[in-house]
BAZAVO-940740 format. One record per residue (C-alpha): x, y, z. Coordinates in nm, 3 decimals. Layout:
<rec px="X" py="Y" pz="Z"/>
...
***
This chain:
<rec px="36.894" py="3.711" pz="3.714"/>
<rec px="36.581" py="3.784" pz="3.579"/>
<rec px="36.696" py="3.732" pz="3.228"/>
<rec px="36.826" py="3.368" pz="3.350"/>
<rec px="36.517" py="3.294" pz="3.499"/>
<rec px="36.301" py="3.411" pz="3.220"/>
<rec px="36.513" py="3.196" pz="2.977"/>
<rec px="36.504" py="2.891" pz="3.206"/>
<rec px="36.108" py="2.926" pz="3.217"/>
<rec px="36.108" py="2.976" pz="2.830"/>
<rec px="36.294" py="2.632" pz="2.810"/>
<rec px="36.107" py="2.438" pz="3.041"/>
<rec px="35.758" py="2.546" pz="2.909"/>
<rec px="35.860" py="2.463" pz="2.543"/>
<rec px="35.988" py="2.106" pz="2.665"/>
<rec px="35.661" py="2.058" pz="2.880"/>
<rec px="35.450" py="2.166" pz="2.616"/>
<rec px="35.620" py="1.959" pz="2.355"/>
<rec px="35.610" py="1.646" pz="2.581"/>
<rec px="35.244" py="1.696" pz="2.647"/>
<rec px="35.149" py="1.725" pz="2.290"/>
<rec px="35.365" py="1.420" pz="2.207"/>
<rec px="35.203" py="1.217" pz="2.485"/>
<rec px="34.844" py="1.325" pz="2.332"/>
<rec px="34.939" py="1.216" pz="2.000"/>
<rec px="35.049" py="0.872" pz="2.126"/>
<rec px="34.745" py="0.829" pz="2.337"/>
<rec px="34.538" py="0.943" pz="2.045"/>
<rec px="34.699" py="0.677" pz="1.826"/>
<rec px="34.692" py="0.404" pz="2.083"/>
<rec px="34.307" py="0.472" pz="2.128"/>
<rec px="34.257" py="0.504" pz="1.764"/>
<rec px="34.406" py="0.197" pz="1.677"/>
<rec px="34.252" py="-0.026" pz="1.948"/>
<rec px="33.875" py="0.110" pz="1.942"/>
<rec px="33.822" py="0.129" pz="1.569"/>
<rec px="33.541" py="-0.105" pz="1.483"/>
<rec px="33.508" py="-0.073" pz="1.105"/>
<rec px="33.731" py="-0.291" pz="0.904"/>
<rec px="33.748" py="-0.052" pz="0.632"/>
<rec px="33.905" py="0.204" pz="0.858"/>
<rec px="34.148" py="-0.042" pz="1.013"/>
<rec px="34.256" py="-0.249" pz="0.755"/>
<rec px="34.583" py="-0.076" pz="0.694"/>
<rec px="34.642" py="-0.038" pz="1.068"/>
<rec px="34.683" py="-0.409" pz="1.135"/>
<rec px="35.012" py="-0.546" pz="1.184"/>
<rec px="35.092" py="-0.918" pz="1.039"/>
<rec px="35.363" py="-1.066" pz="1.210"/>
<rec px="35.482" py="-1.378" pz="1.378"/>
<rec px="35.222" py="-1.615" pz="1.463"/>
<rec px="34.962" py="-1.422" pz="1.238"/>
<rec px="35.169" py="-1.445" pz="0.962"/>
<rec px="35.193" py="-1.829" pz="1.017"/>
<rec px="34.815" py="-1.845" pz="1.038"/>
<rec px="34.790" py="-1.687" pz="0.714"/>
<rec px="34.594" py="-1.380" pz="0.842"/>
<rec px="34.545" py="-1.071" pz="0.616"/>
<rec px="34.467" py="-0.737" pz="0.710"/>
<rec px="34.168" py="-0.717" pz="0.522"/>
<rec px="33.971" py="-1.046" pz="0.593"/>
<rec px="33.813" py="-1.221" pz="0.889"/>
<rec px="34.042" py="-1.536" pz="0.842"/>
<rec px="34.292" py="-1.626" pz="0.578"/>
<rec px="34.164" py="-1.440" pz="0.301"/>
<rec px="33.803" py="-1.514" pz="0.400"/>
<rec px="33.517" py="-1.285" pz="0.506"/>
<rec px="33.186" py="-1.394" pz="0.666"/>
<rec px="32.925" py="-1.351" pz="0.377"/>
<rec px="33.182" py="-1.445" pz="0.104"/>
<rec px="33.082" py="-1.706" pz="-0.171"/>
<rec px="33.151" py="-2.054" pz="-0.010"/>
<rec px="33.332" py="-2.152" pz="-0.341"/>
<rec px="33.600" py="-1.890" pz="-0.242"/>
<rec px="33.714" py="-2.103" pz="0.064"/>
<rec px="33.791" py="-2.406" pz="-0.170"/>
<rec px="33.969" py="-2.178" pz="-0.412"/>
<rec px="34.184" py="-2.002" pz="-0.132"/>
<rec px="34.265" py="-2.265" pz="0.100"/>
<rec px="34.559" py="-2.519" pz="-0.012"/>
<rec px="34.570" py="-2.865" pz="0.025"/>
<rec px="34.319" py="-3.139" pz="0.074"/>
<rec px="34.040" py="-3.085" pz="0.310"/>
<rec px="34.029" py="-3.314" pz="0.614"/>
<rec px="33.620" py="-3.278" pz="0.651"/>
<rec px="33.351" py="-3.182" pz="0.427"/>
<rec px="32.973" py="-3.211" pz="0.391"/>
<rec px="32.682" py="-3.003" pz="0.297"/>
<rec px="32.720" py="-2.751" pz="0.572"/>
<rec px="33.104" py="-2.710" pz="0.618"/>
<rec px="33.466" py="-2.786" pz="0.496"/>
<rec px="33.785" py="-2.816" pz="0.692"/>
<rec px="34.147" py="-2.783" pz="0.659"/>
<rec px="34.437" py="-2.835" pz="0.857"/>
<rec px="34.766" py="-2.596" pz="0.856"/>
<rec px="35.066" py="-2.749" pz="1.005"/>
<rec px="35.358" py="-2.514" pz="1.150"/>
<rec px="35.729" py="-2.592" pz="1.155"/>
<rec px="35.742" py="-2.654" pz="1.545"/>
<rec px="35.462" py="-2.934" pz="1.487"/>
<rec px="35.187" py="-2.705" pz="1.601"/>
<rec px="34.850" py="-2.706" pz="1.396"/>
<rec px="34.537" py="-2.520" pz="1.297"/>
<rec px="34.225" py="-2.691" pz="1.236"/>
<rec px="33.983" py="-2.461" pz="1.027"/>
<rec px="33.618" py="-2.547" pz="1.005"/>
<rec px="33.439" py="-2.321" pz="0.749"/>
<rec px="33.044" py="-2.299" pz="0.767"/>
<rec px="32.809" py="-2.232" pz="0.481"/>
<rec px="32.447" py="-2.113" pz="0.474"/>
<rec px="32.269" py="-2.009" pz="0.122"/>
<rec px="32.633" py="-2.099" pz="-0.036"/>
<rec px="32.794" py="-1.794" pz="0.176"/>
<rec px="33.042" py="-1.850" pz="0.430"/>
<rec px="32.856" py="-1.826" pz="0.744"/>
<rec px="33.078" py="-1.876" pz="1.045"/>
<rec px="33.453" py="-1.993" pz="1.111"/>
<rec px="33.598" py="-2.194" pz="1.379"/>
<rec px="33.944" py="-2.248" pz="1.448"/>
<rec px="34.126" py="-2.488" pz="1.686"/>
<rec px="34.500" py="-2.434" pz="1.755"/>
<rec px="34.687" py="-2.747" pz="1.894"/>
<rec px="34.980" py="-2.562" pz="2.037"/>
<rec px="35.278" py="-2.706" pz="2.230"/>
<rec px="35.336" py="-2.513" pz="2.534"/>
<rec px="35.168" py="-2.243" pz="2.757"/>
<rec px="35.402" py="-1.987" pz="2.622"/>
<rec px="35.272" py="-2.074" pz="2.283"/>
<rec px="34.925" py="-2.013" pz="2.404"/>
<rec px="35.012" py="-1.691" pz="2.565"/>
<rec px="35.214" py="-1.574" pz="2.253"/>
<rec px="34.912" py="-1.660" pz="2.036"/>
<rec px="34.644" py="-1.503" pz="2.261"/>
<rec px="34.867" py="-1.171" pz="2.260"/>
<rec px="34.912" py="-1.156" pz="1.890"/>
<rec px="34.555" py="-1.259" pz="1.799"/>
<rec px="34.409" py="-1.024" pz="2.097"/>
<rec px="34.583" py="-0.724" pz="1.926"/>
<rec px="34.487" py="-0.820" pz="1.558"/>
<rec px="34.115" py="-0.860" pz="1.652"/>
<rec px="34.124" py="-0.552" pz="1.872"/>
<rec px="34.235" py="-0.351" pz="1.583"/>
<rec px="33.994" py="-0.487" pz="1.331"/>
<rec px="33.692" py="-0.521" pz="1.584"/>
<rec px="33.732" py="-0.277" pz="1.868"/>
<rec px="33.761" py="-0.308" pz="2.233"/>
<rec px="33.737" py="-0.666" pz="2.381"/>
<rec px="33.485" py="-0.781" pz="2.621"/>
<rec px="33.590" py="-1.071" pz="2.871"/>
<rec px="33.322" py="-1.367" pz="2.890"/>
<rec px="33.354" py="-1.700" pz="3.071"/>
<rec px="33.671" py="-1.835" pz="2.981"/>
<rec px="33.762" py="-1.615" pz="2.683"/>
<rec px="33.732" py="-1.287" pz="2.503"/>
<rec px="33.470" py="-1.156" pz="2.274"/>
<rec px="33.531" py="-0.863" pz="2.003"/>
<rec px="33.206" py="-0.730" pz="1.826"/>
<rec px="33.229" py="-0.502" pz="1.512"/>
<rec px="33.001" py="-0.256" pz="1.391"/>
<rec px="32.785" py="-0.509" pz="1.171"/>
<rec px="32.746" py="-0.718" pz="1.493"/>
<rec px="32.979" py="-0.998" pz="1.403"/>
<rec px="33.160" py="-1.144" pz="1.688"/>
<rec px="33.503" py="-1.320" pz="1.731"/>
<rec px="33.543" py="-1.542" pz="2.041"/>
<rec px="33.878" py="-1.618" pz="2.164"/>
<rec px="33.925" py="-1.919" pz="2.419"/>
<rec px="34.200" py="-2.101" pz="2.589"/>
<rec px="34.110" py="-2.434" pz="2.592"/>
<rec px="34.411" py="-2.580" pz="2.747"/>
<rec px="34.360" py="-2.882" pz="2.959"/>
<rec px="34.676" py="-3.012" pz="3.145"/>
<rec px="34.960" py="-3.078" pz="2.884"/>
<rec px="34.728" py="-3.032" pz="2.604"/>
<rec px="34.761" py="-2.674" pz="2.505"/>
<rec px="34.530" py="-2.479" pz="2.256"/>
<rec px="34.317" py="-2.203" pz="2.168"/>
<rec px="33.956" py="-2.186" pz="1.998"/>
<rec px="33.842" py="-1.907" pz="1.756"/>
<rec px="33.487" py="-1.876" pz="1.654"/>
<rec px="33.398" py="-1.599" pz="1.396"/>
<rec px="33.026" py="-1.588" pz="1.361"/>
<rec px="32.740" py="-1.309" pz="1.252"/>
<rec px="32.525" py="-1.110" pz="1.516"/>
<rec px="32.375" py="-1.368" pz="1.734"/>
<rec px="32.582" py="-1.645" pz="1.638"/>
<rec px="32.289" py="-1.825" pz="1.482"/>
<rec px="32.460" py="-2.091" pz="1.251"/>
<rec px="32.548" py="-2.400" pz="1.235"/>
<rec px="32.856" py="-2.358" pz="1.404"/>
<rec px="32.710" py="-2.245" pz="1.709"/>
<rec px="32.557" py="-2.604" pz="1.769"/>
<rec px="32.903" py="-2.723" pz="1.831"/>
***
């Protein structure tokens, strides 16, 4: 009887420790992927799927291959199509999706460098807003770290102090999200909007 008890105890202990070790690794992986704040450390952790791919997001840039501080000429070289708006301080582009949803993107400049990015997503339904919020939230958390809720939105801040704000701007049957990517303090032309 002691031999069977000892065998069962050893088997149960092995299963218990294996499960605990597996749980610790899973918890560590979840923590690592959501709290890292350095873009260089997390670029390979960002999964670009679904709506993120439709938006043209990449694992190693702030928005569609563009980072704050890039030469402003890179925006014109990277974005396809005609701009819908352009002046000395910014340029805007529209991306249309197959389901008649769109994204308007404004790239702001200061000293010939990208100083801020604002995006307005015009969506068809509450479900679409929820889906985009979930995927963008995961994307920004992986790139910038844990979010902080503010007013009607969510803010992420990276180690350089750059912030990303995601807000639900839906009203009635008009569904949408607003995204703002700005340097520390948000002191740009974009913050005046």
